[in-house]
C-alpha positions in Angstrom: 4.0 29.6 0.5 6.5 26.9 -0.6 6.0 23.6 -2.2 8.2 21.0 -0.5 9.0 17.3 -1.2 10.2 15.1 1.6 11.8 11.8 0.7 12.2 9.6 3.8 14.2 7.0 1.8 13.8 3.3 1.4 11.2 1.4 3.3 9.2 -1.9 3.1 10.2 -5.4 3.6 11.1 -6.7 0.1 13.1 -5.7 -2.9 11.0 -4.0 -5.6 12.7 -3.7 -9.0 16.2 -2.6 -8.3 15.3 -0.9 -5.0 16.2 -2.7 -1.7 14.1 -2.3 1.5 17.2 -1.0 3.3 17.0 -2.6 6.7 20.0 -0.8 8.1 19.9 -0.8 11.9 21.8 1.0 14.7 23.5 -0.7 17.7 20.2 -0.9 19.6 18.4 -2.4 16.5 16.5 0.8 15.6 16.0 0.7 11.8 17.0 3.7 9.7 13.8 3.5 7.6 11.7 3.8 10.8 13.5 7.0 11.9 13.5 8.7 8.5 9.8 8.0 8.1 8.9 9.3 11.6 11.1 12.4 11.0 9.5 13.0 7.6 6.0 12.7 8.9 6.8 15.1 11.8 8.3 17.6 9.3 5.3 17.4 7.1 3.0 18.2 10.0 5.1 21.2 11.1 5.3 22.5 7.6 1.6 22.1 6.7 0.8 24.0 9.9 2.7 26.9 8.4 0.6 26.7 5.2 3.3 25.0 3.0 2.3 22.4 0.5 4.1 19.2 1.3 4.4 16.0 -0.8 6.1 12.8 0.5 7.5 10.0 -1.6 6.2 7.5 1.0 4.0 7.8 4.1 4.0 4.2 5.1 6.6 1.4 5.4 6.7 0.6 1.7 9.5 0.2 -0.8 8.8 2.2 -4.0 10.3 1.4 -7.4 
């Protein structure tokens, strides 16, 4: 099976190094970081059910360097 890396983008609440938390929001206030993480986690679940190996750059609301 395949090895897949999912990168749900920026997260967290503070700047770490040169990386911002990216609190971009839509008209209703939904944050981009929230949707990308939820989508990434759902994709990981679906892919691992099909016996793929999945790595994620973040699995919680953190900002990585």
